N, C-alpha and C positions, 0 to 999 in steps of 0.2 A: 270397296274404297270408302263408302259412307260410314262403315263400321269403324274404320281407323280415324276418320275425320270428326266423328261425333264428339270426342272429348274436347276438340278445339273449337268447332263451330256449332253454335246452338241451332236447334231445329228451325228451319225456314230461312236460314241466312242467305243461301244462294237463290232462293225463290222470291225474295223480297225486292220489289221495285225501288223502295226507298234506299235499300242497301246498294243496289246497282248505281243509283244516282249519286249516292254518297261516295262510293269508290271512284267513280268517273270524275266528278267535280273535285274531289279531294286530290286526285292525281294531277289534274290540271293546275290546281292552286300550288301544289308542291313543286311542279316543274317551273312554273312562272316565278314563284318566290325564290327558288334556287338560283335561277339565272340572274334575277335582279338583286338578290341578296348578296351575292359575291361582290358586286360593285358597291353595294351599300356598306359592307364591312370595310372594303378597301378604301373607300372615300371617307370613312369615319362619319357616316350619316345615319347611324343607328337611331339617334334621337329623332331624326326626321321620319324614319320608319315607324317609331313608336308614336310620334305625333299623328301620322296619317291613320294609324289604328284608332287612336282616341278621337280624332276628327271624324272618322267614319261613323262614330256613334251619333253625331249630329245628322249626317245624311240618312243613316238607317232609321233613326227615330222619326225623322221628317217623312220618310217613305211610308212608314207605318201610319203616320198621322193622316196622310192624304190617300192611303189605300193602294199603294203600288208595291211592287216587290222590293225587298230590302237591298238587293244587289244594285238596283238602279240608284237608290239613295247613297250607298257606299261610293259608287262610281262618281256621281255628280258632286257629292260633298267633297271627296278627295281632290277631284279636278279643280273645283273652285278654290280649295285650300292651296293647291299647288300654284294656281295663278296669283293668289294673294301673296304667297311667299315670294314669288318672283317679283311682284310689284314692290314689295317692301324692300327687298334686297337680298340676294344670295351670292353676291360676287365673292365675298370672303367668308371664312369659317365663322367669324364672330357675327357677321351679318346674317348668315344662314341660321345660326342658333337664335338670334334675336327675332328674326322673322318667324321662325317656327314657334317660338314661345308665345309671341303675340297672337298669331292665328290660332294656336292651340287653346289659349285661354278664352278667346272669344267663342270658339266652337264648343267648348265644354259648357259654357253658359247657355248657348242655344240648345245643346243636347238635353240639358236639365229641363228646359222649358218644354221641348217637344215630348220628352218622356212623360212629363207631368200631364200634359194635355192628352197624350195617348191613353194613359192609364185611367184618367178621370172621366174623359168624355166618351171613350169607346169601351171601357171596362176590359181592355186587353191586358190581362195580368201577365201573360207570358211574353209580351213584347220586349220588356226590359231584359229578361234572361236571354232571349233569342239574339238581341242586338249585341249585348255585352259579351256573352259567352258562346254564342253560336248554337246552331241546331242543324248539323249536317244531314240528319235523317229527315228533316222537315223541308229540305230544298225541293221546290216544285219542279216538275218536269219542264214547265215553260221557261224556267231559268237556265236550263242547260244550254240552249243555243247562244244566249248572251254570254255565258261563261266561256264557251268555246271561242266565240268571236273575240272576246277580250284577251283570252290567252294567246290566240294567234297574233293579235295586234301587238301585244307586249313582246312576244318572242321575236317577231319580225323586226320590231324597232331595236331591240337589243342586238340582234345579229347584224343589222345594218350599221349600227353605230359602234360595233364591237371594237375595231381598231382605234378610231379617234377617241372613243370613250375611255379605252384602256390607257392611251397615252395621256389624255387630259387628267386621268385619275392619278397616274404615277408621277407625271411632271407637267403641271399646267403651263409653266413657263416655256418648256420645250414645245409643247403642243401649239401654243400661241405663236412661237417663232416659226413654226412650219406652216402657218396660215390656217390652222384649225380654229373654227369659231367656238372657242371654249365655252362661252356663255350660252350659246344656242345648244351645244351638246349637253350642258348641265341642265338646261330647262327641259329638254326632251327626256333626259334620264329622270328628272323629277316627276314628269307625267307618267313615265313607265312605273316608277316607284308607287305613285298614287294608285294606279290600276292594280298593281300587284298586291298592295295592301287591301284593296277592296275585295279581291278574290280570297285573300286569307281571312278577311272578316266574315265572309259568307259561310266559311267552313268551321272555324273555331272561335268566332266572335271578334268584335272590334278591339276589346281589351287585350286579348291573348294572341291576336294575329301577328304581333311582332315576333313572337317565339318562332313561328313558321318562317318568317321573313329573314331573321338574323341567325337563329340557332343552327340550322343545317349548313348555312354558308360559312359560319364561323368554324364549325367542325371540319368542313371540307378544306378550308384554308389551313387548318392545322395539319391535315394529311398531305396536302400538295400545294405547291406555290404556283402552279401553272393555272392561270385563270379559267381557261376553257375546261380543263379537267376538273377544276374545282366546281364549276357550274354543273357539270354532269354528276359529280359526286354529291353535291348539295341536293340536286333533284332526286337522286336515288335515296338519300337519307330522309328527305321529306316524304317521299312516297311510302317508304317503309314505315315511318312513324305514323303517317296518316292511316294507312291500311291496318296496321296493327292496332291502332287506337280505335278504329271502327269495329274491328273484331272483338276487342275487349269490351267496348261499350255495349255491343249487341249481346254478348255473353253475360254481361253484368245483370241483365234482367232476370237471369236464372239464379243469381247470387242472393243470399239472404241480406236484407229483407226482400223477398221475392216481389217482383212487379214494379220496382222503382227504377232501377238502373242507375248507372253513373254516367256523367257527361263525357262525350267524345273529347272535348277540349282538354279535360283533365289528363286523360291518357296520352294524348298527343304531346302536350307540353311536357309531361313527365318523361316520356320516352326521348324527346329531343334533348332534355337536360341531361339524362343519363348518357346518351350518345356523345354529347359534347364533352362530358367528363372522360369518357373512354377514349375519345379522339386525341386527348392530350397525353395518353400513356406512351405511345411510340416516341414522341418528342422528348418526354421526360427521360426515357431510357437512353436516348442518344446523348442528351446533355450529361447524364451521369457517366456514360462511357467516355465522352470527350473530356470531362473533368478528370476522370481517372487517368487518361492517357497523358494529360498535361501535368499531372503531379510529378514532382521529382522522385526518383527511386529512393526507397528507404535506405537509411544508412546501415551499412553492414557493421558487424561487430569489429571494433578496433583490434588490431593484432596485439597480442600480449607483449608487454615490455620484457626485454631480456635482462 
């Protein structure tokens, strides 16, 4: 078996503890972002997901500055940002975008300060790359319990809120008429989104985490309109992209120039983009078929005049 797997997996792949952690945490992040991402796309809050990714830079750089794990920084930073967005106002779409933009601008300013202090005072040259673009192979084993706990918390919250959140997403007016606390549901979803963005940031970086949050979910919703099936499909797409990206990144250390390797985030984001393009092919074929069926029959040749 090892003879057949040798062309695919570089030597030491299955024996590496860093790879085991990367595969496990990557799968957790893909499952969580798949579940939350479907509602993110349906609610039209991709900008909020992007903002949490960028805001996570502030928390991650602050964590490096005080000497704690970056996941703690991503989580705390995103939760504080979610609370700030709620305070400013998220009742309407325009209010959500305004609140997101204000908090995002302030957070990026703090992130620049924290990254500057980290690189100048501690000479941690790799901190900026780790925060912005991730380093899934560098996740410490002590981070795994926190990642598992956060994943279970987010999944439990989404499953508990599934029906009221779905109704509030499709028709807020109908949800309010049925006595569902639409604003409270929105706030709880926002906190779930913040935690999901933190898990994505720890794997492929704060800048690129939105790709894992939105890409698989958008692809899944192209393939099925049933939210629950879309959540499972998005999780599967995310896991596949994450694991394949890890394999390619590990193998890339054997590619020329040898010894450098390519980042996992590059492979994961590229795979997600390709899968998104491929997910649109079935719908395109259906639209072409429907268009052909609706077209009037071609005019037959007129009978010759006598």
